[in-house]
N, CA, C and O atoms as CSV, one atom per row, in Angstrom:
chain,resi,resn,atom,element,x,y,z
A,1,UNK,N,N,204.942,22.878,169.923
A,1,UNK,CA,C,206.070,23.083,170.796
A,1,UNK,C,C,206.119,24.523,171.296
A,1,UNK,O,O,206.558,24.780,172.417
A,2,UNK,N,N,205.674,25.449,170.477
A,2,UNK,CA,C,205.662,26.838,170.916
A,2,UNK,C,C,204.645,27.064,172.030
A,2,UNK,O,O,204.889,27.867,172.931
A,3,UNK,N,N,203.523,26.377,171.983
A,3,UNK,CA,C,202.548,26.482,173.073
A,3,UNK,C,C,203.123,25.925,174.374
A,3,UNK,O,O,202.942,26.519,175.437
A,4,UNK,N,N,203.805,24.802,174.294
A,4,UNK,CA,C,204.450,24.237,175.473
A,4,UNK,C,C,205.505,25.205,176.001
A,4,UNK,O,O,205.622,25.405,177.210
A,5,UNK,N,N,206.259,25.794,175.105
A,5,UNK,CA,C,207.299,26.757,175.496
A,5,UNK,C,C,206.695,27.989,176.162
A,5,UNK,O,O,207.287,28.548,177.085
A,6,UNK,N,N,205.526,28.412,175.700
A,6,UNK,CA,C,204.910,29.593,176.306
A,6,UNK,C,C,204.469,29.315,177.745
A,6,UNK,O,O,204.619,30.177,178.611
A,7,UNK,N,N,203.929,28.126,178.009
A,7,UNK,CA,C,203.557,27.778,179.377
A,7,UNK,C,C,204.789,27.540,180.238
A,7,UNK,O,O,204.790,27.849,181.430
A,8,UNK,N,N,205.833,26.995,179.637
A,8,UNK,CA,C,207.092,26.768,180.349
A,8,UNK,C,C,207.692,28.100,180.810
A,8,UNK,O,O,208.246,28.194,181.905
A,9,UNK,N,N,207.576,29.122,179.968
A,9,UNK,CA,C,208.169,30.421,180.296
A,9,UNK,C,C,207.458,31.093,181.467
A,9,UNK,O,O,208.082,31.875,182.185
A,10,UNK,N,N,206.200,30.820,181.677
A,10,UNK,CA,C,205.495,31.380,182.836
A,10,UNK,C,C,206.100,30.824,184.116
A,10,UNK,O,O,206.450,31.580,185.022
A,11,UNK,N,N,206.221,29.506,184.190
A,11,UNK,CA,C,206.841,28.889,185.362
A,11,UNK,C,C,208.295,29.278,185.511
A,11,UNK,O,O,208.771,29.493,186.626
A,12,UNK,N,N,209.001,29.368,184.405
A,12,UNK,CA,C,210.421,29.728,184.440
A,12,UNK,C,C,210.614,31.143,184.973
A,12,UNK,O,O,211.522,31.383,185.770
A,13,UNK,N,N,209.786,32.069,184.551
A,13,UNK,CA,C,209.950,33.450,185.001
A,13,UNK,C,C,209.648,33.595,186.489
A,13,UNK,O,O,210.350,34.320,187.194
A,14,UNK,N,N,208.613,32.917,186.972
A,14,UNK,CA,C,208.289,32.980,188.404
A,14,UNK,C,C,209.391,32.329,189.230
A,14,UNK,O,O,209.841,32.899,190.224
A,15,UNK,N,N,209.826,31.141,188.826
A,15,UNK,CA,C,210.873,30.444,189.571
A,15,UNK,C,C,212.206,31.174,189.524
A,15,UNK,O,O,212.895,31.266,190.540
A,16,UNK,N,N,212.576,31.689,188.370
A,16,UNK,CA,C,213.852,32.395,188.259
A,16,UNK,C,C,213.868,33.657,189.109
A,16,UNK,O,O,214.860,33.949,189.776
A,17,UNK,N,N,212.772,34.402,189.085
A,17,UNK,CA,C,212.695,35.606,189.894
A,17,UNK,C,C,212.769,35.286,191.375
A,17,UNK,O,O,213.463,35.965,192.132
A,18,UNK,N,N,212.060,34.263,191.782
A,18,UNK,CA,C,212.023,33.913,193.195
A,18,UNK,C,C,213.324,33.277,193.655
A,18,UNK,O,O,213.887,33.695,194.667
A,19,UNK,N,N,213.811,32.277,192.938
A,19,UNK,CA,C,215.018,31.553,193.358
A,19,UNK,C,C,216.266,32.413,193.198
A,19,UNK,O,O,217.043,32.562,194.142
A,20,UNK,N,N,216.462,32.978,192.011
A,20,UNK,CA,C,217.695,33.720,191.745
A,20,UNK,C,C,217.671,35.147,192.270
A,20,UNK,O,O,218.723,35.738,192.514
A,21,UNK,N,N,216.495,35.695,192.443
A,21,UNK,CA,C,216.404,37.072,192.901
A,21,UNK,C,C,216.082,37.198,194.371
A,21,UNK,O,O,216.897,37.699,195.146
A,22,UNK,N,N,214.914,36.754,194.762
A,22,UNK,CA,C,214.438,36.973,196.129
A,22,UNK,C,C,215.221,36.150,197.138
A,22,UNK,O,O,215.691,36.679,198.145
A,23,UNK,N,N,215.365,34.838,196.866
A,23,UNK,CA,C,216.055,33.987,197.838
A,23,UNK,C,C,217.530,34.373,197.985
A,23,UNK,O,O,218.048,34.425,199.100
A,24,UNK,N,N,218.200,34.639,196.879
A,24,UNK,CA,C,219.619,35.033,196.963
A,24,UNK,C,C,219.780,36.387,197.644
A,24,UNK,O,O,220.741,36.599,198.384
A,25,UNK,N,N,218.853,37.296,197.399
A,25,UNK,CA,C,218.921,38.598,198.065
A,25,UNK,C,C,218.662,38.461,199.558
A,25,UNK,O,O,219.151,39.269,200.348
A,26,UNK,N,N,217.906,37.455,199.949
A,26,UNK,CA,C,217.637,37.203,201.363
A,26,UNK,C,C,218.707,36.381,202.034
A,26,UNK,O,O,218.631,36.146,203.240
A,27,UNK,N,N,219.702,35.937,201.294
A,27,UNK,CA,C,220.815,35.206,201.878
A,27,UNK,C,C,220.729,33.702,201.757
A,27,UNK,O,O,221.496,32.989,202.405
A,28,UNK,N,N,219.816,33.199,200.946
A,28,UNK,CA,C,219.694,31.744,200.801
A,28,UNK,C,C,219.821,31.351,199.335
A,28,UNK,O,O,218.866,31.466,198.567
A,29,UNK,N,N,220.992,30.892,198.961
A,29,UNK,CA,C,221.191,30.408,197.599
A,29,UNK,C,C,221.227,28.883,197.539
A,29,UNK,O,O,221.153,28.306,196.455
A,30,UNK,N,N,221.338,28.237,198.678
A,30,UNK,CA,C,221.412,26.779,198.730
A,30,UNK,C,C,220.093,26.129,198.299
A,30,UNK,O,O,220.109,25.080,197.655
A,31,UNK,N,N,218.966,26.730,198.642
A,31,UNK,CA,C,217.671,26.166,198.263
A,31,UNK,C,C,217.528,26.085,196.751
A,31,UNK,O,O,217.046,25.081,196.226
A,32,UNK,N,N,217.937,27.120,196.057
A,32,UNK,CA,C,217.857,27.127,194.594
A,32,UNK,C,C,218.705,26.036,193.968
A,32,UNK,O,O,218.282,25.368,193.025
A,33,UNK,N,N,219.908,25.860,194.502
A,33,UNK,CA,C,220.793,24.809,194.004
A,33,UNK,C,C,220.168,23.428,194.222
A,33,UNK,O,O,220.135,22.604,193.308
A,34,UNK,N,N,219.678,23.186,195.431
A,34,UNK,CA,C,219.080,21.887,195.738
A,34,UNK,C,C,217.814,21.642,194.924
A,34,UNK,O,O,217.599,20.542,194.416
A,35,UNK,N,N,216.987,22.660,194.805
A,35,UNK,CA,C,215.735,22.542,194.062
A,35,UNK,C,C,216.006,22.226,192.588
A,35,UNK,O,O,215.402,21.315,192.021
A,36,UNK,N,N,216.909,22.976,191.980
A,36,UNK,CA,C,217.232,22.747,190.574
A,36,UNK,C,C,217.865,21.375,190.359
A,36,UNK,O,O,217.519,20.673,189.409
A,37,UNK,N,N,218.777,20.996,191.224
A,37,UNK,CA,C,219.484,19.727,191.063
A,37,UNK,C,C,218.552,18.539,191.238
A,37,UNK,O,O,218.563,17.612,190.429
A,38,UNK,N,N,217.754,18.564,192.284
A,38,UNK,CA,C,216.867,17.428,192.557
A,38,UNK,C,C,215.810,17.276,191.461
A,38,UNK,O,O,215.580,16.173,190.965
A,39,UNK,N,N,215.180,18.368,191.091
A,39,UNK,CA,C,214.117,18.273,190.085
A,39,UNK,C,C,214.686,17.869,188.726
A,39,UNK,O,O,214.086,17.056,188.022
A,40,UNK,N,N,215.834,18.426,188.353
A,40,UNK,CA,C,216.383,18.119,187.034
A,40,UNK,C,C,216.909,16.682,186.956
A,40,UNK,O,O,216.521,15.921,186.069
A,41,UNK,N,N,217.796,16.315,187.891
A,41,UNK,CA,C,218.497,15.042,187.764
A,41,UNK,C,C,217.756,13.858,188.373
A,41,UNK,O,O,218.058,12.714,188.035
A,42,UNK,N,N,216.802,14.100,189.254
A,42,UNK,CA,C,216.063,12.988,189.864
A,42,UNK,C,C,214.667,12.800,189.278
A,42,UNK,O,O,214.084,11.724,189.410
A,43,UNK,N,N,214.125,13.830,188.634
A,43,UNK,CA,C,212.763,13.719,188.112
A,43,UNK,C,C,212.716,13.931,186.594
A,43,UNK,O,O,212.283,13.047,185.855
A,44,UNK,N,N,213.158,15.092,186.139
A,44,UNK,CA,C,212.953,15.478,184.747
A,44,UNK,C,C,213.760,14.625,183.759
A,44,UNK,O,O,213.197,14.084,182.807
A,45,UNK,N,N,215.046,14.507,183.974
A,45,UNK,CA,C,215.886,13.749,183.037
A,45,UNK,C,C,215.530,12.258,183.030
A,45,UNK,O,O,215.397,11.683,181.950
A,46,UNK,N,N,215.368,11.603,184.202
A,46,UNK,CA,C,214.954,10.192,184.137
A,46,UNK,C,C,213.589,9.980,183.466
A,46,UNK,O,O,213.414,9.020,182.716
A,47,UNK,N,N,212.620,10.873,183.731
A,47,UNK,CA,C,211.320,10.749,183.056
A,47,UNK,C,C,211.451,10.958,181.551
A,47,UNK,O,O,210.799,10.268,180.767
A,48,UNK,N,N,212.288,11.906,181.149
A,48,UNK,CA,C,212.513,12.145,179.725
A,48,UNK,C,C,213.165,10.953,179.045
A,48,UNK,O,O,212.757,10.553,177.955
A,49,UNK,N,N,214.178,10.387,179.688
A,49,UNK,CA,C,214.829,9.199,179.129
A,49,UNK,C,C,213.868,8.021,179.048
A,49,UNK,O,O,213.836,7.307,178.045
A,50,UNK,N,N,213.089,7.820,180.099
A,50,UNK,CA,C,212.130,6.722,180.122
A,50,UNK,C,C,211.072,6.891,179.038
A,50,UNK,O,O,210.729,5.940,178.336
A,51,UNK,N,N,210.560,8.118,178.911
A,51,UNK,CA,C,209.497,8.337,177.919
A,51,UNK,C,C,210.019,8.271,176.487
A,51,UNK,O,O,209.279,7.881,175.583
A,52,UNK,N,N,211.272,8.642,176.264
A,52,UNK,CA,C,211.808,8.636,174.907
A,52,UNK,C,C,212.293,7.255,174.477
A,52,UNK,O,O,212.030,6.828,173.352
A,53,UNK,N,N,212.992,6.561,175.357
A,53,UNK,CA,C,213.661,5.330,174.927
A,53,UNK,C,C,212.967,4.046,175.372
A,53,UNK,O,O,213.198,2.997,174.771
A,54,UNK,N,N,212.131,4.093,176.398
A,54,UNK,CA,C,211.436,2.887,176.839
A,54,UNK,C,C,210.008,2.864,176.284
A,54,UNK,O,O,209.596,1.905,175.630
A,55,UNK,N,N,209.266,3.937,176.559
A,55,UNK,CA,C,207.880,4.006,176.083
A,55,UNK,C,C,207.811,4.418,174.616
A,55,UNK,O,O,206.832,4.125,173.929
A,56,UNK,N,N,208.861,5.104,174.135
A,56,UNK,CA,C,208.961,5.590,172.749
A,56,UNK,C,C,207.804,6.522,172.378
A,56,UNK,O,O,207.124,6.341,171.369
A,57,UNK,N,N,207.612,7.532,173.245
A,57,UNK,CA,C,206.588,8.542,172.981
A,57,UNK,C,C,207.048,9.465,171.855
A,57,UNK,O,O,208.242,9.539,171.565
A,58,UNK,N,N,206.115,10.165,171.223
A,58,UNK,CA,C,206.508,11.127,170.184
A,58,UNK,C,C,207.327,12.288,170.777
A,58,UNK,O,O,207.325,12.535,171.983
A,59,UNK,N,N,208.009,12.971,169.888
A,59,UNK,CA,C,208.902,14.059,170.301
A,59,UNK,C,C,208.163,15.123,171.094
A,59,UNK,O,O,208.693,15.619,172.088
A,60,UNK,N,N,206.969,15.482,170.688
A,60,UNK,CA,C,206.205,16.525,171.369
A,60,UNK,C,C,205.872,16.121,172.804
A,60,UNK,O,O,205.883,16.967,173.698
A,61,UNK,N,N,205.578,14.848,173.035
A,61,UNK,CA,C,205.273,14.376,174.388
A,61,UNK,C,C,206.528,14.377,175.256
A,61,UNK,O,O,206.468,14.731,176.434
A,62,UNK,N,N,207.657,13.985,174.685
A,62,UNK,CA,C,208.922,13.999,175.436
A,62,UNK,C,C,209.301,15.435,175.784
A,62,UNK,O,O,209.761,15.706,176.893
A,63,UNK,N,N,209.109,16.349,174.845
A,63,UNK,CA,C,209.391,17.761,175.108
A,63,UNK,C,C,208.502,18.300,176.227
A,63,UNK,O,O,208.961,19.069,177.071
A,64,UNK,N,N,207.239,17.901,176.236
A,64,UNK,CA,C,206.325,18.309,177.292
A,64,UNK,C,C,206.779,17.771,178.647
A,64,UNK,O,O,206.762,18.499,179.640
A,65,UNK,N,N,207.176,16.528,178.692
A,65,UNK,CA,C,207.644,15.922,179.943
A,65,UNK,C,C,208.916,16.606,180.438
A,65,UNK,O,O,209.062,16.855,181.635
A,66,UNK,N,N,209.822,16.906,179.537
A,66,UNK,CA,C,211.053,17.596,179.930
A,66,UNK,C,C,210.783,19.034,180.372
A,66,UNK,O,O,211.552,19.600,181.149
A,67,UNK,N,N,209.715,19.615,179.890
A,67,UNK,CA,C,209.369,20.990,180.264
A,67,UNK,C,C,208.592,21.074,181.569
A,67,UNK,O,O,208.312,22.176,182.042
A,68,UNK,N,N,208.244,19.963,182.150
A,68,UNK,CA,C,207.490,19.970,183.397
A,68,UNK,C,C,208.328,20.349,184.617
A,68,UNK,O,O,207.773,20.556,185.696
A,69,UNK,N,N,209.643,20.445,184.471
A,69,UNK,CA,C,210.490,20.702,185.640
A,69,UNK,C,C,210.171,22.010,186.334
A,69,UNK,O,O,210.225,22.080,187.562
A,70,UNK,N,N,209.844,23.036,185.591
A,70,UNK,CA,C,209.515,24.318,186.219
A,70,UNK,C,C,208.176,24.253,186.944
A,70,UNK,O,O,208.004,24.875,187.992
A,71,UNK,N,N,207.235,23.506,186.393
A,71,UNK,CA,C,205.935,23.377,187.053
A,71,UNK,C,C,206.027,22.495,188.298
A,71,UNK,O,O,205.261,22.674,189.245
A,72,UNK,N,N,206.957,21.550,188.296
A,72,UNK,CA,C,207.165,20.700,189.472
A,72,UNK,C,C,207.794,21.515,190.602
A,72,UNK,O,O,207.459,21.324,191.771
A,73,UNK,N,N,208.702,22.421,190.252
A,73,UNK,CA,C,209.377,23.257,191.258
A,73,UNK,C,C,208.468,24.327,191.848
A,73,UNK,O,O,208.674,24.758,192.983
A,74,UNK,N,N,207.473,24.757,191.092
A,74,UNK,CA,C,206.648,25.888,191.490
A,74,UNK,C,C,206.013,25.747,192.870
A,74,UNK,O,O,206.110,26.696,193.647
A,75,UNK,N,N,205.370,24.636,193.235
A,75,UNK,CA,C,204.799,24.540,194.581
A,75,UNK,C,C,205.855,24.575,195.685
A,75,UNK,O,O,205.638,25.195,196.726
A,76,UNK,N,N,206.988,23.921,195.469
A,76,UNK,CA,C,208.056,23.924,196.480
A,76,UNK,C,C,208.616,25.321,196.685
A,76,UNK,O,O,208.887,25.725,197.816
A,77,UNK,N,N,208.788,26.053,195.603
A,77,UNK,CA,C,209.302,27.426,195.689
A,77,UNK,C,C,208.305,28.316,196.408
A,77,UNK,O,O,208.693,29.127,197.249
A,78,UNK,N,N,207.036,28.176,196.093
A,78,UNK,CA,C,206.003,28.997,196.726
A,78,UNK,C,C,205.907,28.714,198.226
A,78,UNK,O,O,205.820,29.642,199.030
A,79,UNK,N,N,205.923,27.448,198.596
A,79,UNK,CA,C,205.857,27.084,200.016
A,79,UNK,C,C,207.073,27.611,200.771
A,79,UNK,O,O,206.946,28.135,201.878
A,80,UNK,N,N,208.254,27.467,200.166
A,80,UNK,CA,C,209.474,27.963,200.808
A,80,UNK,C,C,209.433,29.492,200.937
A,80,UNK,O,O,209.892,30.044,201.937
A,81,UNK,N,N,208.894,30.157,199.945
A,81,UNK,CA,C,208.777,31.613,199.988
A,81,UNK,C,C,207.851,32.055,201.123
A,81,UNK,O,O,208.164,33.002,201.845
A,82,UNK,N,N,206.723,31.379,201.282
A,82,UNK,CA,C,205.746,31.774,202.302
A,82,UNK,C,C,206.208,31.480,203.731
A,82,UNK,O,O,205.679,32.076,204.669
A,83,UNK,N,N,207.162,30.592,203.924
A,83,UNK,CA,C,207.650,30.280,205.267
A,83,UNK,C,C,208.634,31.332,205.791
A,83,UNK,O,O,208.864,31.397,206.998
A,84,UNK,N,N,209.208,32.141,204.932
A,84,UNK,CA,C,210.142,33.222,205.267
A,84,UNK,C,C,211.389,32.741,206.019
A,84,UNK,O,O,212.014,33.523,206.735
A,85,UNK,N,N,211.750,31.485,205.869
A,85,UNK,CA,C,212.999,31.002,206.460
A,85,UNK,C,C,214.206,31.451,205.649
A,85,UNK,O,O,215.339,31.359,206.121
A,86,UNK,N,N,213.976,31.930,204.445
A,86,UNK,CA,C,215.050,32.351,203.567
A,86,UNK,C,C,215.581,33.736,203.942
A,86,UNK,O,O,216.634,34.141,203.449
A,87,UNK,N,N,214.882,34.459,204.794
A,87,UNK,CA,C,215.319,35.801,205.186
A,87,UNK,C,C,216.415,35.670,206.243
A,87,UNK,O,O,216.195,35.134,207.329
A,88,UNK,N,N,217.574,36.162,205.902
A,88,UNK,CA,C,218.714,36.115,206.812
A,88,UNK,C,C,219.247,37.532,207.007
A,88,UNK,O,O,219.119,38.373,206.117
A,89,UNK,N,N,219.837,37.793,208.153
A,89,UNK,CA,C,220.445,39.086,208.407
A,89,UNK,C,C,221.799,39.126,207.710
A,89,UNK,O,O,222.730,38.431,208.118
A,90,UNK,N,N,221.910,39.920,206.681
A,90,UNK,CA,C,223.134,40.000,205.904
A,90,UNK,C,C,224.037,41.155,206.321
A,90,UNK,O,O,225.140,41.306,205.797
A,91,UNK,N,N,223.573,41.960,207.253
A,91,UNK,CA,C,224.378,43.084,207.705
A,91,UNK,C,C,225.199,42.667,208.902
A,91,UNK,O,O,224.801,41.796,209.676
A,92,UNK,N,N,226.328,43.287,209.045
A,92,UNK,CA,C,227.193,43.017,210.197
A,92,UNK,C,C,226.865,44.028,211.270
A,92,UNK,O,O,227.114,45.220,211.089
A,93,UNK,N,N,226.320,43.586,212.370
A,93,UNK,CA,C,226.008,44.467,213.479
A,93,UNK,C,C,227.165,44.443,214.461
A,93,UNK,O,O,227.697,43.386,214.800
A,94,UNK,N,N,227.531,45.599,214.897
A,94,UNK,CA,C,228.568,45.684,215.912
A,94,UNK,C,C,227.903,45.739,217.274
A,94,UNK,O,O,227.055,46.594,217.530
A,95,UNK,N,N,228.283,44.844,218.122
A,95,UNK,CA,C,227.764,44.825,219.482
A,95,UNK,C,C,228.577,45.788,220.322
A,95,UNK,O,O,229.807,45.762,220.282
A,96,UNK,N,N,227.911,46.633,221.078
A,96,UNK,CA,C,228.620,47.584,221.942
A,96,UNK,C,C,228.545,47.122,223.368
A,96,UNK,O,O,229.079,47.782,224.260
C-alpha cells in the first residue's frame, strides 16, 4: 500500500499544483471543480464499489483502483494546461 501511495502522491502533487495553483491564479477554478467531481463520483467511487462488492477483489486491489483518480485526471489537466484557455485577465482596466 505504501508503494501505491508513493505513486499516487506524484500524480496528486502535479494535479494539486496545476489545478489549485496555476488554474486558480489564472482565473479558472471551475475546471478543477468539474475535473475533481467527475473523476471522483463518476469513475473512481463506482469502480471502487464494483471492485469491492461485486468482484470482491482483495483490499490492495481496491485501494489501487481508488488511487487511480489522480492518474486519470493527469492527461485532462495537462491538455487543459497546454491550451492556455485558463488564462484570464484578472485586472480591471480603465478605458479612457
